C-alpha angles and dihedrals in degrees: 000000000000123000094249093048091051092048091049091050092049092047091050091050090049092052092048089050090050092053092047091049091050092051091048091049092055098037099047108038093158097053118044097172097094090047092051093048093051091042093052092046089051091050091050089053090051091050089051090052090050091051091049090050095056107026108036 
């Protein structure tokens, strides 16, 4: 897999995670745990994309 393809895949996964986190934030105002889990996973994916961008 080329570097740009990997970065595009990671960015797409990050954006999907962002949308899911936003929906969870609005849909479950009494329980923020699912939102936080999805949000942190999305941030980890974005950090991985950042690392691929500079170190691969």
